[in-house]
C-alpha atoms as a printed R data frame, in Angstrom:
   type eleno elety resid chain resno       x      y       z
1  ATOM     1    CA   UNK     A     1 -12.478  3.041  10.599
2  ATOM     2    CA   UNK     A     2  -9.266  3.517   8.646
3  ATOM     3    CA   UNK     A     3  -8.792  7.246   8.056
4  ATOM     4    CA   UNK     A     4  -5.585  8.932   9.164
5  ATOM     5    CA   UNK     A     5  -6.078 12.094  11.145
6  ATOM     6    CA   UNK     A     6  -3.642 14.874  11.972
7  ATOM     7    CA   UNK     A     7  -2.341 13.274  15.214
8  ATOM     8    CA   UNK     A     8  -1.531 10.020  13.428
9  ATOM     9    CA   UNK     A     9   0.283 11.790  10.593
10 ATOM    10    CA   UNK     A    10   2.313 13.865  13.059
11 ATOM    11    CA   UNK     A    11   3.255 10.721  14.970
12 ATOM    12    CA   UNK     A    12   4.378  9.012  11.734
13 ATOM    13    CA   UNK     A    13   6.505 12.026  10.757
14 ATOM    14    CA   UNK     A    14   8.161 12.100  14.183
15 ATOM    15    CA   UNK     A    15   8.896  8.375  13.987
16 ATOM    16    CA   UNK     A    16  10.478  8.794  10.523
17 ATOM    17    CA   UNK     A    17  12.640 11.677  11.779
18 ATOM    18    CA   UNK     A    18  13.815  9.599  14.724
19 ATOM    19    CA   UNK     A    19  14.597  6.556  12.574
20 ATOM    20    CA   UNK     A    20  16.375  8.218   9.663
21 ATOM    21    CA   UNK     A    21  17.455 11.650  10.876
22 ATOM    22    CA   UNK     A    22  16.926 14.967   9.151
23 ATOM    23    CA   UNK     A    23  19.892 14.696   6.790
24 ATOM    24    CA   UNK     A    24  18.884 11.359   5.282
25 ATOM    25    CA   UNK     A    25  15.224 12.169   4.491
26 ATOM    26    CA   UNK     A    26  15.814 14.319   1.355
27 ATOM    27    CA   UNK     A    27  17.931 11.522  -0.119
28 ATOM    28    CA   UNK     A    28  15.193  8.980   0.623
29 ATOM    29    CA   UNK     A    29  12.504 11.191  -0.950
30 ATOM    30    CA   UNK     A    30  14.661 11.757  -4.052
31 ATOM    31    CA   UNK     A    31  15.071  8.011  -4.464
32 ATOM    32    CA   UNK     A    32  11.352  7.470  -3.968
33 ATOM    33    CA   UNK     A    33  10.564 10.093  -6.615
34 ATOM    34    CA   UNK     A    34  12.903  8.461  -9.120
35 ATOM    35    CA   UNK     A    35  11.328  5.073  -8.427
36 ATOM    36    CA   UNK     A    36   7.812  6.411  -8.988
37 ATOM    37    CA   UNK     A    37   8.895  8.109 -12.227
38 ATOM    38    CA   UNK     A    38  10.495  4.911 -13.521
39 ATOM    39    CA   UNK     A    39   7.369  2.952 -12.610
40 ATOM    40    CA   UNK     A    40   5.126  5.403 -14.508
41 ATOM    41    CA   UNK     A    41   7.458  5.340 -17.516
42 ATOM    42    CA   UNK     A    42   7.392  1.547 -17.531
43 ATOM    43    CA   UNK     A    43   3.592  1.533 -17.422
44 ATOM    44    CA   UNK     A    44   3.421  3.932 -20.354
45 ATOM    45    CA   UNK     A    45   5.879  1.816 -22.335
46 ATOM    46    CA   UNK     A    46   8.452  4.560 -22.632
47 ATOM    47    CA   UNK     A    47  12.124  3.743 -22.988
48 ATOM    48    CA   UNK     A    48  14.763  4.504 -20.368
49 ATOM    49    CA   UNK     A    49  15.703  7.845 -21.973
50 ATOM    50    CA   UNK     A    50  15.541 11.113 -20.122
51 ATOM    51    CA   UNK     A    51  12.633 13.439 -20.873
52 ATOM    52    CA   UNK     A    52  14.914 16.469 -20.635
53 ATOM    53    CA   UNK     A    53  16.923 15.533 -23.714
54 ATOM    54    CA   UNK     A    54  16.339 17.863 -26.629
55 ATOM    55    CA   UNK     A    55  15.509 16.476 -30.039
56 ATOM    56    CA   UNK     A    56  17.670 17.631 -32.955
57 ATOM    57    CA   UNK     A    57  16.147 20.530 -34.843
58 ATOM    58    CA   UNK     A    58  15.407 19.903 -38.504
């Protein structure tokens, strides 16, 4: 009881496509990714600075 099989996953994907449309899904996934990253940063106690910023060379 409980496991998701291939038919269930396919049905969920089809339902998401019908609800949001193909053009909106990448935007939703991008937002979800940013939210997960912010959550992980908050758990680690990091500040709100970007990890791609370069530190000044000494």
